[in-house]
N, C-alpha and C positions, 0 to 999 in steps of 0.2 A: 589490568586495570590501572596500575601505576602508570605504564607506559602511555596509555590512552590519556590520562591526567596531565601527564608531562608534555605530550603533543598539544593538547587543549590549552594549556597554560602558555605554551611558546607561541602559539598562534596568537593568543590574546595580547600578550605583551607586545608582540610586532605590530598589531593593528592600533595598541593604544600608543605606540610612540611614533605612529606615522604622522607627519605635519598636517595632512588633510583631515585626518581624523580629529585631530586637536583643534582645528579651526571650526569643524562642525560642531564639535561639543561646546566650544567657547559662545555659539550663537544663542540668542534668546530662544525659549522653548518653541514658540509657534514657528519663527523662521528656520530652527534646525529641524523639525518635522517635515515642514514644506520643502526644504532642501534634500531631505532623504527621499521623501516622495517623489519629488522631480528627477532625482539620480535613478531612483527604481524604475520609473515609467519609461524614461530614456533608454536605460539598459533593455527593458524588455521591448520597446519598440524596435531598437537596432537588432536584437537577437531574433525576434518573429520575423522581421523584414528579411534577415538573411536567410533564413529557413525556407521562406516563401520564394525566395530568388533561387535557392539552391534546388529545392524540391517542388513543392506545390501546396496548395491550401490545405489538402488532406493531412499532410505531416503537421502543419500548424495546429489544425483542429484537433487531431489526436494527441498532441502535445499538451495543448490546453486542458484538454479533458483528463489527462493523467495528473496534471497539476491540481485540478479541481477535486479529482478523487483523492489525492494525497492530503488536500486540506481538510477533507473530511474528518481525518484523525484529530486535528485541533478542534473539530467542533464536538467531536466525542468527548474530548478531554474538558470542555467547558464546565460541565457540572462540579468539577473538582474545585472550582472557584467558591463553591456554595456548600460542598459536603465533603468530608474528610474520608467518609467510606460509604459504601451502599451494601444491601444485603446480599449475600452468596445467592439468593434465588433469583433476584432481578438481574445480577450479573450474568449468570449461567443462562438465564432466558435470553438475554442480548446475544451472548455467545452462541447460543444454539440458533437464534434467528439469522446471525451472520453466515453459520455453516450451512443453513438452508438456501440462502441467497447464493453464496458460492457455489453449492451443489447444481442449482438450475443453471446458473450461468455457465458453468463448465460444460453440462450437458447440451444445452440449447444454444449456446452463443459460440462455443469452441468446437466440442467434438461433432455434432451434427454438421455444421457448414464446413469445417475442417475435413471431413470425409467426402463431402460433395465438392469441394476445390480439388482434393486429392484425385477424385475420380475423373474430373474434368480433364485434369493434366496427365494422369495415368489411368485409363480405364481398368476398372476393378480392382485396382491397388490402393484405393484410397484408405480403406479401414487399416491397412497393415501399415501405411506411411504415418498416419495419425497415431496408431499404436506405439511404433518406433519412437516418435516424438515424445508420447506420454511417458515411455520408460526413462528416456533422456532427461526430461524435466524433472522427473522423480528423483534420478540419480544426482542430478545437479543439486538439489536441496540436501539430499542424504550426505553428499561429501561436504556441502556447506555446514551442515549440523556437526559432522565429525570433527573439522578442522577449525572452525572459528568458535571461541568461547562464547558461550552463551546459556541461558537457562530456559526451560519450557514454561508453559503456562501453570501447568500442575506443580512445578517447583516454586512458584510463588503464589501461595494460596490467597492472601489478602493482603490489605494496606499495611498491617503492622509486619513488615518485614524485619528480620533481625541484622540486616546488613545493607548498607549503601551499596557495595560492590555486587550483591545480588541483584538488587534492582537495576543497576547499570547492564549486567549481563543479560537480564530478560529484555532490556531496551535495545540491546544489540540483536537479540533474536528477532524482535519485532521488525528492525530495520533491514535484516537480512530477508526476511519473508516479504516485505514489502516490493523488494526489487522486481521479482518475477511477477508480481500483481500488476505493478505499472506497466511492465512489458506485455502482459496480458491485453491490457487497453490499447497499446500501441499496435500490437499484433492485429487486432481487432479492426481498428481504424485503417491499417495498412491493406487490409483485404479489399477496401473500396466500398464497404457496406456500412454507409454512416449510422444507419439505425442500430445496427448490430453492435457498432461501437458504442453507441450511446447507451444501450441496454448493459454492456459490460462495465462502462464507466459508472453508472448508476450502482451495479452490484457491487463493485469494488468500494464505492464510496460507503455504502450501507454497511459493508463488511469491516470498514476502518473505523466506524464509530465507536464500537465496544473496545478496540484496540487501544484507540486514543484515551480512554477512561481507564484501561488497565495500566497504562503508563503513568498517567497523571496522578491518580489517586495515592499510589505508594509514596511518591515523592512528596506530595502535601503531608501525608501521614508521617513523614520523617523531618517534617519542618521546612522544606522548600517553599519559597515563595509561591503563591498559588499561580500567578501570571508566568512566571519562569517555568513552573511545571507545565503548564498549557503550552508554552512556547516549545519545550522539549518534545512533548507529545507531538505537536506539529512538525517538528523538524524529522522525527521518524517516518512520517508520512511522505516528506517532500523527497525521498528517495526514489519514490514512484515514477516521477516525470522523467529520470535518468534513464529507467527501464522502458518507460513508455517511448521516449525519444529514440532508444535503441531498436525497440521492436517496430515502430512505424516506418523508420527509414529502412530498416534492414529488409522488411517485406516489400517495402516500395520499390527499392532497387532490384532485389532479388525476389520477383515475384514468384519463382518455381519453389521457394522454400516456405511459401505461406502454408501448406497442409502440415508440415512438421513442425513450424514454429506454432500453429494453433494446439497441435498435440503437445508440444512442450509446455505451453503455458496452462493446458489443462492438467497435464500430469503434476506440474508444480503446485497448482492449486488443490489438487485432491490430496497431495502430500501434507500440505498445510493443514487442511481440514481433518485427515486421519490422525496425523502426528500430534498436532497441537490443540485443535479446538474442541474435537469430540472428547478426547480423554479428560480434559478439563471440566467439560460439562456433565460427565458422568462420574466424577470424583466425589467420594463421601456420600454416595446415595443419593444425589441431588439431580437424577438424570430426567424425572418425568416431565418437570416444567421445560427443560432443555430441549426434550423430544418434540413436544408440542409446538414449542417455538421454531424449532427446524422446519418442521412440516408447514408452519404459517410462512416461515421465510421463503421457503421452496415454491409454495403457492403464488406469493406476491411477486416473486421473481419471475415465475411462469408466465403470470398473467401480463407483466410487463413485456416480456420477450414477445408474448402473442400479439399485444395491441400496438407495439412500436415497431414490428417488423412485418 
């Protein structure tokens, strides 16, 4: 944790000593924000234009979808501006619904089409190719969990945490797990099925909402500025576009790896559901509301998948 703080402080001091940064800070407030907005829009236009020229519009759309899904983490964090805490029953219901959404998306938007693509490329072998991808995806997160310092949901029970270090380890855990979720969106768009990609982007966005709340509330409870807490929660979700860009470009360039990539994404999602979300919703005998919420989330995602594909 000390090393992370040192790196952050070093980057911050370099930015603050940059002459261009000092010029922007010295501007009147309205002019400053207009300048920042103009720079941001210019950067985005150049970046997406470059993506379009190198790849195609599907890559650009998939990347934008992963950005929007990641931003849902910030949306979920917004209640922290008004409340310092919420009831365990409500929070676990939200997590249960997120698990249901992820389960349905994994089954209907990753595994089923993945097997179909696999059979189209290698007749009769789609099931085994996707299964191998699932194991690789689960092992990826297993080793990430082992070698990167972090805490699980059930290690951080409520907003009254006893240590800022624990909260930051938990935030690292959320960030780790957001990467394969972004990759899931990218892989889905990379398959060429726009509707399926849209369904998965919606699923990941819905799942990110309670995660954003889980990050922001503890920070507010420990005295962080409310907007800063929302900003930190949003940043944990913005690792998803990195995974999204990797996923969509990878399967666009190498279409033959699509079935195993969809299996990888499904395995990573199932790992997060089983390892992180469900244990938290069943902790301390609070499982019944979460169970029904999971079923409702599953039904909602199943309906979306049926109506949009």
